[in-house]
KOLNUDO-611708 format. One line per 5 residues: number of its first residue (from 1); their letters; for each residue x, y, z of N, C-alpha, C. Coordinates in Angstrom, 3 decimals, m for minus. Layout:
// KOLNUDO-611708
NUM = a = X/Y/Z/X/Y/Z/X/Y/Z | ...
This chain:
// KOLNUDO-611708
1 = mtstd = 7.941/14.854/m19.541/6.688/14.405/m18.944/6.602/12.887/m19.012 | 6.263/12.237/m17.896/6.142/10.790/m17.881/4.735/10.382/m18.268 | 4.555/9.058/m18.436/3.252/8.556/m18.860/2.176/8.741/m17.807 | 2.572/9.018/m16.552/1.579/9.165/m15.493/1.329/10.619/m15.116 | 2.083/11.580/m15.696/1.830/12.988/m15.416/0.404/13.333/m15.829
6 = saftg = m0.375/13.878/m14.881/m1.768/14.269/m15.102/m2.691/13.083/m15.349 | m2.194/11.854/m15.255/m3.032/10.675/m15.493/m4.096/10.513/m14.423 | m3.900/11.133/m13.259/m4.820/10.951/m12.147/m5.696/12.183/m11.901 | m5.718/13.106/m12.831/m6.520/14.310/m12.664/m7.979/13.949/m12.412 | m8.508/14.463/m11.304/m9.893/14.208/m10.965/m10.161/12.860/m10.336
11 = rlalg = m9.098/12.092/m10.057/m9.282/10.759/m9.509/m8.986/10.747/m8.010 | m9.519/9.729/m7.351/m9.439/9.627/m5.902/m8.610/8.405/m5.527 | m7.580/8.610/m4.697/m6.670/7.527/m4.324/m6.550/7.441/m2.809 | m6.326/6.222/m2.319/m6.132/5.983/m0.891/m4.742/5.416/m0.666 | m3.996/6.009/0.269/m2.640/5.542/0.525/m2.205/5.799/1.945
16 = asrgl = m0.923/5.527/2.207/m0.357/5.641/3.546/0.632/6.801/3.618 | 1.235/6.990/4.793/2.014/8.207/5.011/3.488/7.972/5.332 | 3.965/6.718/5.203/5.362/6.459/5.532/6.028/5.658/4.419 | 7.351/5.827/4.307/8.128/5.031/3.370/7.644/5.155/1.944 | 7.430/4.018/1.295/6.955/4.014/m0.079/5.561/4.621/m0.183
21 = graaa = 4.731/4.410/0.834/3.397/4.992/0.832/3.430/6.499/0.760 | 4.350/7.093/1.485/4.503/8.553/1.468/4.916/9.039/0.084 | 5.938/8.392/m0.481/6.419/8.794/m1.800/5.334/8.635/m2.855 | 4.588/7.522/m2.766/3.519/7.281/m3.736/2.398/8.306/m3.590 | 2.063/8.661/m2.356/1.002/9.643/m2.133/1.362/10.988/m2.740
26 = iglaa = 2.602/11.402/m2.546/3.053/12.671/m3.128/3.038/12.586/m4.648 | 3.481/11.439/m5.196/3.466/11.249/m6.636/2.063/11.260/m7.205 | 1.132/10.616/m6.523/m0.260/10.602/m6.969/m0.849/12.011/m6.973 | m0.588/12.741/m5.887/m1.113/14.102/m5.790/m0.517/15.008/m6.861 | 0.785/14.854/m7.111/1.439/15.675/m8.134/0.908/15.356/m9.525
31 = sgahv = 0.351/14.141/m9.699/m0.209/13.728/m10.983/m1.699/14.013/m11.087 | m2.245/14.715/m10.086/m3.623/15.177/m10.188/m4.629/14.522/m9.278 | m4.253/13.465/m8.559/m5.222/12.772/m7.705/m5.471/13.536/m6.409 | m6.673/13.381/m5.888/m6.938/13.771/m4.510/m6.652/12.533/m3.667 | m5.781/12.661/m2.677/m5.300/11.502/m1.928/m5.915/11.466/m0.538
36 = ilvar = m6.482/10.329/m0.192/m6.940/10.079/1.170/m5.790/9.405/1.896 | m5.229/10.080/2.880/m4.072/9.578/3.612/m4.506/8.956/4.927 | m4.069/7.728/5.168/m4.421/7.012/6.388/m3.157/6.700/7.180 | m3.150/7.045/8.464/m2.020/6.745/9.345/m2.474/6.870/10.789 | m1.672/6.309/11.686/m2.046/6.342/13.103/m1.874/7.720/13.729
41 = tvggl = m0.870/8.481/13.283/m0.556/9.748/13.940/m0.916/10.952/13.073 | m1.480/11.956/13.712/m1.842/13.180/13.006/m0.590/13.890/12.503 | 0.474/13.849/13.307/1.708/14.511/12.903/2.262/13.959/11.607 | 2.256/12.620/11.472/2.737/12.009/10.249/1.884/12.386/9.054 | 0.582/12.452/9.256/m0.325/12.836/8.176/m0.087/14.275/7.743
46 = edvdd = 0.059/15.147/8.716/0.247/16.563/8.397/1.562/16.803/7.676 | 2.586/16.026/8.036/3.883/16.153/7.383/3.773/15.827/5.886 | 3.082/14.739/5.560/2.912/14.372/4.154/2.003/15.372/3.452 | 0.991/15.837/4.162/0.083/16.824/3.574/0.837/18.085/3.162 | 1.797/18.495/3.971/2.609/19.670/3.620/3.344/19.437/2.304
51 = eiqka = 3.909/18.229/2.136/4.631/17.909/0.905/3.686/17.852/m0.291 | 2.499/17.329/m0.067/1.507/17.258/m1.141/1.090/18.655/m1.585 | 0.896/19.546/m0.628/0.527/20.915/m0.988/1.646/21.614/m1.743 | 2.901/21.337/m1.352/4.035/21.909/m2.084/4.059/21.422/m3.531 | 3.587/20.172/m3.736/3.554/19.596/m5.086/2.327/20.058/m5.867
56 = ggsat = 1.504/20.904/m5.235/0.322/21.419/m5.911/m0.883/20.515/m5.822 | m0.838/19.530/m4.913/m1.934/18.576/m4.797/m2.797/18.823/m3.578 | m3.731/17.891/m3.348/m4.646/18.011/m2.216/m4.848/16.655/m1.572 | m5.194/16.677/m0.285/m5.353/15.431/0.457/m6.411/15.574/1.534 | m6.967/14.446/1.914/m7.845/14.339/3.073/m7.140/13.445/4.077
61 = lvpld = m7.028/13.898/5.322/m6.261/13.185/6.336/m7.179/12.375/7.240 | m6.830/11.094/7.421/m7.666/10.195/8.226/m6.795/9.490/9.271 | m6.782/9.983/10.526/m6.058/9.267/11.589/m6.794/7.957/11.887 | m6.090/6.845/11.743/m6.768/5.547/11.876/m5.739/4.459/12.150 | m6.051/3.579/13.073/m5.212/2.424/13.368/m5.702/1.259/12.516
66 = lrdgt = m4.840/0.716/11.675/m5.244/m0.353/10.767/m5.661/m1.622/11.499 | m5.364/m1.716/12.770/m5.797/m2.881/13.541/m7.230/m2.748/14.036 | m7.828/m1.590/13.781/m9.209/m1.321/14.194/m10.136/m1.660/13.024 | m10.616/m2.902/12.985/m11.442/m3.346/11.870/m12.718/m2.548/11.712 | m13.340/m2.171/12.821/m14.569/m1.383/12.747/m14.306/m0.030/12.101
71 = aldrl = m13.164/0.567/12.416/m12.807/1.850/11.818/m12.574/1.700/10.318 | m12.005/0.577/9.897/m11.806/0.340/8.463/m13.144/0.203/7.753 | m14.107/m0.401/8.406/m15.447/m0.476/7.828/m16.037/0.921/7.675 | m15.839/1.745/8.685/m16.365/3.113/8.634/m15.676/3.925/7.545 | m14.396/3.622/7.300/m13.655/4.346/6.274/m14.336/4.194/4.919
76 = gasiy = m14.665/2.960/4.555/m15.340/2.735/3.280/m16.669/3.467/3.219 | m17.425/3.422/4.307/m18.726/4.094/4.338/m18.571/5.603/4.192 | m17.541/6.163/4.835/m17.316/7.608/4.758/m16.918/8.043/3.348 | m16.060/7.234/2.704/m15.657/7.552/1.332/m16.878/7.507/0.416 | m17.738/6.515/0.616/m18.942/6.399/m0.209/m19.843/7.610/m0.021
81 = erwgr = m20.030/8.021/1.216/m20.921/9.146/1.488/m20.412/10.441/0.860 | m19.091/10.621/0.822/m18.528/11.873/0.316/m18.260/11.846/m1.181 | m17.744/10.706/m1.686/m17.333/10.664/m3.094/m18.057/9.605/m3.928 | m18.543/8.557/m3.285/m19.283/7.537/m4.004/m18.453/6.531/m4.767 | m17.142/6.647/m4.681/m16.262/5.738/m5.430/m14.842/5.867/m4.904
86 = ldafl = m13.965/4.963/m5.349/m12.530/5.060/m5.119/m11.848/4.555/m6.379 | m10.873/5.330/m6.882/m10.223/4.966/m8.140/m8.934/4.177/m7.960 | m8.217/4.416/m6.863/m6.923/3.756/m6.680/m6.677/3.508/m5.197 | m6.237/2.294/m4.897/m5.936/1.919/m3.509/m4.557/1.279/m3.455 | m3.678/1.833/m2.635/m2.352/1.275/m2.418/m2.311/0.622/m1.048
91 = gnagv = m2.190/m0.703/m1.024/m2.076/m1.442/0.230/m0.610/m1.584/0.610 | m0.104/m0.611/1.353/1.327/m0.539/1.640/1.661/m0.719/3.112 | 0.670/m0.647/3.977/0.956/m0.727/5.412/1.521/m2.091/5.778 | 2.490/m2.101/6.674/3.067/m3.369/7.094/3.999/m3.187/8.281 | 4.201/m4.273/9.012/5.164/m4.284/10.116/6.146/m5.428/9.884
96 = lgalt = 7.358/m5.266/10.376/8.405/m6.263/10.193/8.349/m7.353/11.256 | 7.879/m7.003/12.434/7.903/m7.964/13.532/9.311/m8.097/14.085 | 9.687/m9.293/14.479/11.022/m9.552/15.030/11.734/m10.586/14.174 | 13.030/m10.365/13.942/13.843/m11.345/13.221/14.384/m12.331/14.241 | 13.757/m13.488/14.280/14.057/m14.460/15.326/13.618/m15.842/14.868
101 = plshl = 14.172/m16.907/15.436/13.662/m18.240/15.094/12.154/m18.332/15.346 | 11.463/m19.085/14.529/10.018/m19.207/14.686/9.630/m19.673/16.083 | 10.428/m20.532/16.641/10.115/m21.047/17.978/10.275/m19.997/19.063 | 10.945/m18.876/18.739/11.153/m17.805/19.713/10.230/m16.605/19.469 | 9.477/m16.650/18.389/8.609/m15.519/18.048/7.464/m15.428/19.053
106 = epklf = 7.346/m14.295/19.711/6.325/m14.130/20.737/4.936/m14.099/20.109 | 3.958/m14.741/20.741/2.597/m14.766/20.200/2.042/m13.371/19.897 | 2.376/m12.398/20.746/1.875/m11.044/20.525/2.403/m10.470/19.210 | 3.683/m10.698/18.913/4.266/m10.200/17.674/3.732/m10.965/16.463 | 3.543/m12.274/16.620/2.969/m13.079/15.539/1.577/m12.553/15.185
111 = qelld = 0.791/m12.260/16.217/m0.564/m11.760/15.986/m0.546/m10.386/15.325 | 0.408/m9.540/15.720/0.505/m8.216/15.110/0.834/m8.323/13.615 | 1.713/m9.260/13.256/2.031/m9.482/11.844/0.776/m9.850/11.063 | m0.022/m10.726/11.626/m1.264/m11.112/10.964/m2.254/m9.944/10.919 | m2.375/m9.232/12.029/m3.354/m8.143/12.116/m3.084/m7.033/11.103
116 = vnvta = m1.816/m6.635/10.980/m1.478/m5.498/10.126/m1.228/m5.918/8.679 | m0.430/m6.960/8.490/m0.010/m7.319/7.134/m1.061/m8.117/6.367 | m1.938/m8.796/7.082/m2.928/m9.646/6.412/m4.359/m9.176/6.688 | m4.763/m9.230/7.953/m6.160/m8.945/8.273/m6.571/m7.534/7.875 | m5.708/m6.557/8.115/m6.055/m5.180/7.752/m6.291/m5.054/6.249
121 = nwrli = m5.472/m5.735/5.455/m5.665/m5.678/4.002/m6.963/m6.367/3.590 | m7.299/m7.472/4.262/m8.583/m8.107/3.976/m9.749/m7.196/4.354 | m9.654/m6.544/5.510/m10.724/m5.629/5.929/m10.840/m4.461/4.954 | m9.710/m4.003/4.430/m9.747/m2.917/3.453/m10.365/m3.384/2.135 | m10.034/m4.598/1.700/m10.686/m5.139/0.502/m12.199/m5.177/0.722
126 = rsldp = m12.583/m5.689/1.853/m14.005/m5.807/2.187/m14.697/m4.449/2.200 | m13.999/m3.443/2.738/m14.572/m2.107/2.872/m14.556/m1.320/1.565 | m13.500/m1.513/0.771/m13.293/m0.660/m0.397/m13.753/m1.279/m1.718 | m13.985/m2.587/m1.741/m14.360/m3.248/m2.993/m15.552/m2.587/m3.698 | m16.650/m2.285/m2.998/m17.769/m1.639/m3.697/m17.386/m0.285/m4.294
131 = llras = m16.474/0.422/m3.636/m16.043/1.736/m4.112/m15.178/1.606/m5.358 | m14.277/0.611/m5.362/m13.439/0.371/m6.534/m14.286/m0.065/m7.721 | m15.312/m0.869/m7.472/m16.194/m1.315/m8.546/m17.067/m0.182/m9.070 | m17.280/0.853/m8.238/m18.063/2.011/m8.680/m17.250/2.939/m9.575 | m15.920/2.774/m9.585/m15.050/3.569/m10.448/m15.099/3.026/m11.869
136 = dagra = m14.788/3.899/m12.844/m14.711/3.421/m14.225/m13.438/2.623/m14.476 | m12.473/2.718/m13.537/m11.218/1.970/m13.671/m10.564/1.853/m12.299 | m11.181/1.079/m11.420/m10.643/0.899/m10.078/m9.356/0.090/m10.108 | m8.373/0.543/m9.350/m7.074/m0.131/m9.318/m6.638/m0.347/m7.869 | m6.165/m1.557/m7.571/m5.635/m1.871/m6.242/m4.266/m2.513/m6.404
141 = vfvts = m3.306/m2.043/m5.628/m1.949/m2.592/m5.651/m1.524/m2.872/m4.217 | m1.045/m4.090/m3.984/m0.576/m4.489/m2.667/0.932/m4.672/m2.719 | 1.628/m4.079/m1.768/3.089/m4.113/m1.752/3.560/m5.376/m1.039 | 4.409/m6.131/m1.715/4.923/m7.369/m1.163/6.439/m7.330/m1.108 | 7.042/m8.481/m0.852/8.490/m8.558/m0.708/8.974/m9.895/m1.243
146 = gvarr = 10.181/m9.907/m1.758/10.776/m11.146/m2.243/10.910/m12.189/m1.158 | 10.914/m11.780/0.096/11.066/m12.727/1.198/9.873/m13.675/1.291 | 8.744/m13.278/0.697/7.552/m14.125/0.730/7.763/m15.433/m0.011 | 8.711/m15.433/m0.947/8.953/m16.636/m1.760/10.315/m17.250/m1.471 | 10.966/m16.790/m0.406/12.214/m17.397/0.044/12.010/m17.936/1.457
151 = ftpfw = 12.813/m18.886/1.834/12.693/m19.462/3.165/13.989/m19.156/3.918 | 14.018/m17.937/4.461/15.220/m17.400/5.080/15.146/m17.531/6.595 | 16.157/m18.108/7.228/16.141/m18.230/8.685/15.881/m16.887/9.370 | 15.051/m16.920/10.381/14.731/m15.783/11.253/13.744/m14.785/10.634 | 13.410/m14.952/9.356/12.469/m14.052/8.696/11.082/m14.680/8.566
156 = ggyam = 10.852/m15.792/9.247/9.626/m16.544/9.051/8.351/m15.779/9.333 | 8.322/m14.979/10.390/7.112/m14.241/10.739/6.702/m13.274/9.645 | 7.637/m12.446/9.218/7.348/m11.473/8.163/7.047/m12.183/6.851 | 7.828/m13.229/6.537/7.660/m13.942/5.278/6.286/m14.584/5.174 | 5.842/m15.229/6.245/4.541/m15.907/6.179/3.423/m14.889/6.001
161 = skaal = 3.565/m13.700/6.608/2.510/m12.693/6.475/2.461/m12.131/5.057 | 3.623/m11.976/4.428/3.645/m11.477/3.054/3.167/m12.555/2.081 | 3.487/m13.810/2.370/2.979/m14.901/1.527/1.453/m14.956/1.602 | 0.915/m14.770/2.800/m0.539/m14.755/2.964/m1.153/m13.565/2.242 | m0.485/m12.413/2.304/m0.973/m11.234/1.598/m1.012/m11.476/0.091
166 = eslal = 0.023/m12.114/m0.439/0.055/m12.406/m1.873/m1.115/m13.304/m2.266 | m1.379/m14.334/m1.476/m2.501/m15.223/m1.758/m3.822/m14.459/m1.724 | m3.965/m13.591/m0.735/m5.167/m12.776/m0.586/m5.361/m11.882/m1.812 | m4.303/m11.168/m2.197/m4.399/m10.220/m3.306/m4.663/m10.917/m4.640 | m3.989/m12.037/m4.869/m4.158/m12.722/m6.147/m5.520/m13.402/m6.248
171 = tyaae = m6.057/m13.843/m5.129/m7.423/m14.368/m5.136/m8.413/m13.251/m5.446 | m8.202/m12.099/m4.840/m9.058/m10.936/m5.124/m8.963/m10.557/m6.599 | m7.756/m10.611/m7.151/m7.571/m10.315/m8.577/m8.379/m11.274/m9.436 | m8.355/m12.562/m9.086/m9.108/m13.562/m9.845/m10.610/m13.280/m9.777 | m11.060/m12.793/m8.633/m12.479/m12.468/m8.471/m12.880/m11.221/m9.246
176 = cesgr = m11.890/m10.404/m9.605/m12.146/m9.171/m10.370/m11.890/m9.349/m11.863 | m11.536/m10.544/m12.270/m11.074/m10.790/m13.637/m12.044/m10.294/m14.706 | m13.325/m10.457/m14.495/m14.298/m10.113/m15.527/m14.824/m8.691/m15.437 | m14.313/m7.927/m14.479/m14.801/m6.566/m14.290/m13.773/m5.501/m14.630 | m14.053/m4.281/m14.206/m13.177/m3.145/m14.520/m12.069/m2.946/m13.495
181 = vkvnl = m12.178/m3.597/m12.340/m11.162/m3.461/m11.291/m9.954/m4.335/m11.632 | m8.761/m3.769/m11.483/m7.515/m4.502/m11.696/m6.739/m4.535/m10.387 | m6.231/m5.717/m10.041/m5.535/m5.907/m8.762/m4.181/m6.553/m9.026 | m3.119/m5.951/m8.501/m1.780/m6.478/m8.729/m0.919/m6.374/m7.476 | 0.197/m7.087/m7.510/1.209/m7.029/m6.463/2.414/m6.253/m6.976
186 = fspgp = 3.059/m5.518/m6.082/4.249/m4.756/m6.440/5.353/m5.049/m5.442 | 6.499/m5.490/m5.961/7.665/m5.764/m5.115/8.723/m4.711/m5.407 | 8.946/m3.772/m4.493/9.824/m2.640/m4.781/11.308/m2.937/m4.684 | 11.674/m4.060/m4.045/13.083/m4.326/m3.818/13.611/m3.511/m2.653 | 14.919/m3.590/m2.368/15.498/m2.870/m1.230/15.382/m1.351/m1.394
191 = lrtrm = 14.841/m0.696/m0.383/14.688/0.750/m0.402/15.173/1.338/0.922 | 15.487/2.603/0.885/15.963/3.296/2.080/14.769/3.709/2.945 | 14.314/2.779/3.776/13.164/3.019/4.644/13.494/2.605/6.079 | 12.640/2.997/7.004/12.822/2.621/8.406/12.741/1.110/8.587 | 11.812/0.480/7.879/11.677/m0.960/8.013/12.939/m1.673/7.537
196 = rakgf = 13.493/m1.216/6.419/14.718/m1.826/5.905/15.858/m1.654/6.909 | 15.956/m0.477/7.503/17.014/m0.226/8.479/16.869/m1.126/9.702 | 15.633/m1.416/10.074/15.401/m2.306/11.214/15.802/m3.733/10.879 | 15.538/m4.159/9.650/15.864/m5.518/9.257/17.331/m5.739/8.956 | 18.009/m4.657/8.510/19.434/m4.750/8.157/20.185/m3.595/8.826
201 = pgedp = 20.351/m3.646/10.137/20.926/m2.518/10.875/22.358/m2.178/10.491 | 23.112/m3.126/9.938/24.500/m2.842/9.574/24.674/m2.365/8.152 | 23.578/m2.218/7.433/23.644/m1.847/6.018/23.827/m0.344/5.856 | 24.632/0.051/4.886/24.825/1.463/4.588/23.624/1.966/3.794 | 22.798/2.856/4.355/21.598/3.311/3.651/21.913/4.044/2.347
206 = etlrl = 23.118/4.583/2.248/23.475/5.305/1.035/23.588/4.381/m0.176 | 23.648/3.083/0.057/23.725/2.131/m1.058/22.343/1.760/m1.585 | 21.300/2.249/m0.944/19.928/1.891/m1.310/19.214/3.024/m2.035 | 18.286/2.645/m2.889/17.474/3.651/m3.571/16.458/4.262/m2.614 | 16.135/5.522/m2.844/15.055/6.155/m2.110/13.722/5.626/m2.638
211 = peavv = 12.676/5.643/m1.806/11.373/5.163/m2.277/10.886/5.863/m3.543 | 11.250/7.129/m3.698/10.799/7.882/m4.874/11.237/7.234/m6.189 | 12.330/6.452/m6.140/12.869/5.851/m7.360/11.925/4.840/m7.983 | 11.072/4.214/m7.174/10.185/3.186/m7.715/8.735/3.644/m7.818 | 8.494/4.922/m7.586/7.129/5.435/m7.690/6.578/5.369/m9.122
216 = pplle = 7.360/5.707/m10.170/6.786/5.668/m11.529/6.148/4.334/m11.915 | 6.824/3.165/m11.726/6.144/1.920/m12.090/4.956/1.600/m11.186 | 5.006/2.061/m9.950/3.886/1.849/m9.046/2.673/2.645/m9.509 | 2.904/3.894/m9.903/1.810/4.716/m10.388/1.227/4.172/m11.691 | 2.052/3.550/m12.493/1.527/2.935/m13.719/0.519/1.841/m13.385
221 = llspa = 0.794/1.062/m12.335/m0.136/0.014/m11.926/m1.437/0.589/m11.368 | m1.365/1.774/m10.784/m2.542/2.402/m10.197/m3.314/3.267/m11.193 | m2.763/3.486/m12.357/m3.379/4.380/m13.331/m4.536/3.702/m14.056 | m5.494/4.477/m14.542/m6.622/3.890/m15.278/m6.188/3.196/m16.559 | m5.002/3.509/m17.070/m4.525/2.895/m18.306/m3.980/1.485/m18.091
226 = ctkng = m3.763/1.093/m16.841/m3.188/m0.227/m16.552/m4.160/m1.339/m16.943 | m3.676/m2.322/m17.674/m4.496/m3.470/m18.064/m4.060/m4.752/m17.370 | m2.999/m4.709/m16.589/m2.523/m5.892/m15.873/m3.525/m6.280/m14.787 | m3.619/m7.562/m14.522/m4.438/m8.036/m13.404/m3.868/m9.359/m12.912 | m3.732/m9.472/m11.592/m3.237/m10.706/m10.996/m1.765/m10.938/m11.253
231 = elvra = m0.984/m9.874/m11.421/0.439/m10.021/m11.715/1.298/m9.539/m10.552 | 2.473/m10.100/m10.453/3.486/m9.621/m9.516/4.499/m8.820/m10.323 | 4.550/m7.525/m10.074/5.442/m6.632/m10.811/6.598/m6.242/m9.901 | 7.803/m6.491/m10.368/8.998/m6.121/m9.607/9.574/m4.837/m10.169 | 10.021/m3.959/m9.267/10.672/m2.724/m9.710/11.984/m3.067/m10.400
236 = a = 12.263/m2.380/m11.482/13.506/m2.649/m12.239/14.712/m2.230/m11.420
């Protein structure tokens, strides 16, 4: 039994349905949490829900486009009306954009990077903050990447959006310093995901860890026992 087994019994968590978000949602549900799953497609949500039920957990499915700020506002209101609080929030949604020189990056793709990787997370903070503060131990974790602190040719669009996300999350952490809410960043490292395959098309996926491999330290950050705040935690 790990330190997070049953740690989430009776707790409410919000997460995503792809890549690391999917693995974390299943892990949270298996540890006792009721998971609110957010994704654009019903099919993707139902697929994860099937896995959660196999793990003995439960979920509420919310089809939602993270670029729809009004819908994100409604999400917080709906959670409040039904549960009155939120115990754990995983900010994992993100897009890679295009790997290209900054001067060649199309404005539409640049805007999408900002909309999904930055603005959506800010709208979620705005929507979910009162719910996290209503919990006895609200936890928020935002997934980042080492590229945010490197200056790698052709990765500028994605890198700048992750750097902005880090600034956003760490400022939020500072604002929560005196309260019960803890906010941290998590850098999972290279994982076998669709986004990784898009960024490194010639890479052998068999050389990469599955997202499930880094779920335990992620769940520790989301657990009520976590005392870290404003930290960047890298997966071992």
